[in-house]
N, C-alpha and C positions, 0 to 999 in steps of 0.2 A: 295704494294710491288714495289720496284724500278725495272726499266727495266733490269738493269744489273743482279739483283738477279734472275729474271724470266729466263733470258737467261742462266744463270749458271745452273739452274735446268734442262733445256732441252738439252743444248749443252755443254757436259763435255769435249769433245776432241778438242775444237777449240782453236787455238792460233792466236792471232792478231799480225801481222807483220807490223810495220810502216816504213819499208824501202821504199825508193823511187826507184822503179824498173820499167823498161819498160814493155810493155804488153807482148812481146814475152818471156821474162825471166819469167814473172809471169805464163804464160801457161806452160812453161817447168817445173816449180816447182810442178805443180799439175798434170802433164801428166800421171804419174805412179799411181795415186790414182784411186780407182774404181769409175766408173761412177754412178751417181744417178739413171738414168733410167734403166741401166742394173740391178741394185740391185732390183728396183721396179718390173721389169718384172719377175725376178727369184722368187719373193715372191708370185706372182699371180698364 
């Protein structure tokens, strides 16, 4: 199985953005998303 097919099986809500943006703008774009560690601790 190709790498892209495997990733598509596990990661269905990922969008690849190929825009050339600076680091601060990138962090701003994901700032409102839920944190990974916060979700992990809630499940424990």
